[in-house]
C-alpha positions as semicolon CSV with decimal commas, in nm:
position;residue;x (nm);y (nm);z (nm)
1;M;0,843;-2,458;2,076
2;K;0,991;-2,475;1,725
3;P;1,264;-2,220;1,640
4;G;1,076;-2,090;1,334
5;F;0,760;-2,036;1,537
6;T;0,963;-1,866;1,809
7;K;1,108;-1,615;1,563
8;A;0,766;-1,542;1,418
9;W;0,632;-1,488;1,766
10;L;0,916;-1,252;1,852
11;A;0,820;-1,044;1,548
12;L;0,496;-0,957;1,732
13;L;0,692;-0,792;2,014
14;P;0,784;-0,421;2,012
15;W;1,035;-0,330;1,748
16;P;1,408;-0,347;1,835
17;R;1,630;-0,046;1,877
18;P;1,959;-0,057;1,682
19;P;2,274;-0,001;1,887
20;G;2,448;0,333;1,870
21;G;2,405;0,689;1,990
22;P;2,079;0,876;2,043
23;R;1,834;0,869;1,753
24;H;1,635;1,169;1,634
25;A;1,301;1,215;1,462
26;A;1,177;1,529;1,289
27;C;0,813;1,635;1,296
28;H;0,646;1,605;0,956
29;F;0,446;1,924;1,015
30;C;0,676;2,175;1,187
31;D;1,022;2,012;1,143
32;T;1,093;2,017;1,516
33;L;1,375;1,773;1,597
34;H;1,319;1,526;1,882
35;V;1,515;1,250;2,050
36;A;1,345;0,929;1,937
37;S;1,286;0,740;2,259
38;P;1,099;0,406;2,264
39;V;0,722;0,407;2,324
40;E;0,497;0,132;2,454
41;E;0,296;-0,089;2,223
42;C;-0,029;0,065;2,090
43;S;0,102;0,415;2,173
44;A;0,263;0,697;1,978
45;A;0,522;0,973;2,020
46;H;0,392;1,326;1,963
47;C;0,562;1,652;1,873
48;V;0,616;1,882;2,170
49;R;0,541;2,189;1,959
50;C;0,240;2,107;1,737
51;G;0,123;1,775;1,878
52;G;0,166;1,588;1,552
53;I;0,244;1,216;1,555
54;L;0,614;1,140;1,511
55;Y;0,595;0,761;1,505
56;Q;0,375;0,480;1,638
57;N;0,435;0,142;1,794
58;R;0,171;-0,073;1,624
59;P;0,096;-0,426;1,746
60;A;0,180;-0,718;1,513
61;S;0,298;-0,464;1,257
62;L;0,492;-0,699;1,029
63;A;0,211;-0,955;1,020
64;R;-0,051;-0,689;0,951
65;A;0,150;-0,521;0,674
66;S;0,224;-0,855;0,506
67;A;-0,134;-0,980;0,533
68;F;-0,290;-0,662;0,395
69;S;-0,035;-0,650;0,111
70;L;-0,100;-1,012;0,017
71;A;-0,475;-0,949;0,020
72;A;-0,424;-0,644;-0,205
73;L;-0,225;-0,853;-0,455
74;L;-0,496;-1,119;-0,461
75;M;-0,760;-0,853;-0,524
76;M;-0,546;-0,709;-0,805
77;V;-0,568;-1,049;-0,977
78;L;-0,948;-1,024;-0,962
79;V;-0,939;-0,666;-1,089
80;H;-0,755;-0,768;-1,405
81;T;-0,940;-1,098;-1,452
82;Y;-1,304;-0,994;-1,422
83;P;-1,489;-0,702;-1,588
84;F;-1,466;-0,367;-1,416
85;L;-1,788;-0,231;-1,565
86;T;-2,058;-0,364;-1,797
87;M;-2,243;-0,113;-2,016
88;D;-2,565;-0,182;-2,207
89;A;-2,651;0,074;-2,477
90;A;-2,928;-0,006;-2,728
91;S;-2,855;-0,369;-2,823
92;L;-2,482;-0,359;-2,748
93;R;-2,311;-0,483;-2,435
94;R;-1,953;-0,386;-2,352
95;H;-1,733;-0,533;-2,078
96;L;-1,457;-0,302;-1,960
97;T;-1,141;-0,379;-1,762
98;L;-0,863;-0,146;-1,648
99;A;-0,623;-0,276;-1,913
100;N;-0,887;-0,237;-2,184
101;A;-0,965;0,119;-2,073
102;A;-0,597;0,216;-2,079
103;G;-0,547;0,053;-2,419
104;A;-0,854;0,228;-2,562
105;L;-0,730;0,567;-2,446
106;I;-0,390;0,505;-2,602
107;R;-0,552;0,404;-2,933
108;E;-0,777;0,712;-2,922
109;D;-0,478;0,950;-2,922
110;A;-0,471;0,995;-2,545
111;P;-0,144;0,817;-2,456
112;I;-0,072;1,034;-2,153
113;L;-0,407;0,956;-1,992
114;G;-0,383;0,586;-2,079
115;G;-0,028;0,566;-1,950
116;S;-0,133;0,744;-1,630
117;I;-0,397;0,478;-1,564
118;I;-0,137;0,205;-1,608
119;L;0,116;0,383;-1,386
120;F;-0,109;0,503;-1,105
121;T;-0,359;0,214;-1,080
122;I;-0,151;-0,088;-1,186
123;V;0,226;-0,033;-1,156
124;A;0,237;0,178;-0,837
125;P;0,002;-0,047;-0,632
126;L;0,192;-0,358;-0,745
127;M;0,524;-0,201;-0,647
128;L;0,394;-0,095;-0,307
129;A;0,218;-0,422;-0,218
130;G;0,488;-0,645;-0,364
131;G;0,764;-0,447;-0,197
132;M;0,585;-0,458;0,137
133;I;0,565;-0,838;0,124
134;Y;0,925;-0,872;0,004
135;V;1,056;-0,658;0,289
136;C;0,822;-0,742;0,580
137;L;0,772;-1,116;0,541
138;P;1,139;-1,215;0,595
139;L;1,162;-0,969;0,886
140;M;0,902;-1,174;1,072
141;F;1,174;-1,437;1,105
142;G;1,453;-1,191;1,187
143;K;1,607;-1,192;0,840
144;A;1,642;-0,928;0,569
145;A;1,581;-1,016;0,205
146;P;1,854;-0,929;-0,049
147;A;1,853;-0,556;-0,127
148;A;1,567;-0,509;0,120
149;K;1,671;-0,153;0,205
150;L;1,677;-0,054;-0,162
151;V;1,336;-0,212;-0,218
152;A;1,200;-0,030;0,088
153;K;1,323;0,303;-0,047
154;W;1,151;0,252;-0,384
155;M;0,844;0,118;-0,208
156;Y;0,796;0,439;-0,015
157;R;0,882;0,647;-0,320
158;S;0,596;0,481;-0,508
159;E;0,350;0,543;-0,224
160;P;0,252;0,899;-0,331
161;W;0,185;0,769;-0,684
162;N;-0,058;0,503;-0,561
163;M;-0,380;0,678;-0,664
164;V;-0,630;0,395;-0,643
165;E;-0,881;0,600;-0,442
166;V;-0,849;0,898;-0,680
167;F;-0,918;0,678;-0,981
168;L;-1,213;0,513;-0,808
169;L;-1,362;0,854;-0,725
170;G;-1,319;0,962;-1,088
171;V;-1,498;0,648;-1,206
172;L;-1,791;0,716;-0,975
173;V;-1,821;1,075;-1,103
174;S;-1,807;0,958;-1,465
175;L;-2,082;0,703;-1,401
176;L;-2,322;0,986;-1,322
177;K;-2,291;1,095;-1,685
178;L;-2,279;0,747;-1,837
179;A;-2,597;0,645;-1,658
180;K;-2,792;0,890;-1,877
181;V;-2,699;0,717;-2,205
182;A;-2,646;0,354;-2,100
183;D;-2,721;0,102;-1,831
184;V;-2,406;0,061;-1,622
185;H;-2,345;-0,237;-1,396
186;F;-2,057;-0,282;-1,156
187;G;-1,853;-0,595;-1,220
188;V;-1,645;-0,809;-0,989
189;G;-1,339;-0,606;-1,090
190;F;-1,496;-0,286;-0,954
191;W;-1,564;-0,430;-0,609
192;A;-1,222;-0,594;-0,607
193;F;-1,070;-0,254;-0,689
194;G;-1,249;-0,104;-0,390
195;A;-1,106;-0,383;-0,175
196;V;-0,758;-0,304;-0,311
197;M;-0,799;0,054;-0,191
198;V;-0,891;-0,063;0,161
199;F;-0,615;-0,325;0,180
200;M;-0,346;-0,088;0,052
201;A;-0,441;0,166;0,317
202;G;-0,422;-0,108;0,579
203;A;-0,080;-0,224;0,455
204;V;0,071;0,125;0,464
205;A;-0,079;0,198;0,806
206;G;0,020;-0,143;0,939
207;I;0,382;-0,056;1,014
208;D;0,563;0,265;1,101
209;R;0,852;0,365;0,877
210;E;1,088;0,412;1,169
211;E;1,008;0,065;1,297
212;L;1,066;-0,085;0,953
213;W;1,408;0,079;0,920
214;D;1,504;-0,026;1,274
215;R;1,414;-0,386;1,197
216;L;1,616;-0,374;0,876
217;E;1,916;-0,240;1,070
218;V;1,923;-0,532;1,315
219;A;1,802;-0,810;1,082
220;K;2,041;-1,079;0,962
221;P;2,118;-1,073;0,587
């Protein structure tokens, strides 16, 4: 078996535990502190007080997170290449993309709203998906990319600002009003944007934060 294939295969095994003293994990719901002991694959550690999930041992976590993130980036290319919506009103037809919508809002004296679209639907998803690939893909071979810990910190900081599903829900609500004055058709960009939402959720849920930090601790620079 080739060494590179062997390392990739080892990445599918349960995550390593860094050397040192006992590790602790706090419950996200009630702040109860626990000793973080290893759990079997496909299982989770629960809080002894409220029953909330502390961390999970997900199978093939690095491969799943990398694959979902790569798929999200590919869908983002389709989102910004093809029309998001097509509107027919009277004899006029208008193709709309995310960048065009943000630019139109900025030109119409709504810079905060236009900038929010750029930040929450373009910048934040790109940071999260790109950071996930940058951090997780080298870890599949037991190595850490340069400044991987810093990238991981900013990646998780951008996660709350990834509002793809909120924007998509707002678009669907707005279409109920637009349908009364124009014929609205979903473009390839719209369906690709829905796929981005699904793939981003899969990427974030693909690997536990504690596992990611443990792998970064033991990975070779």
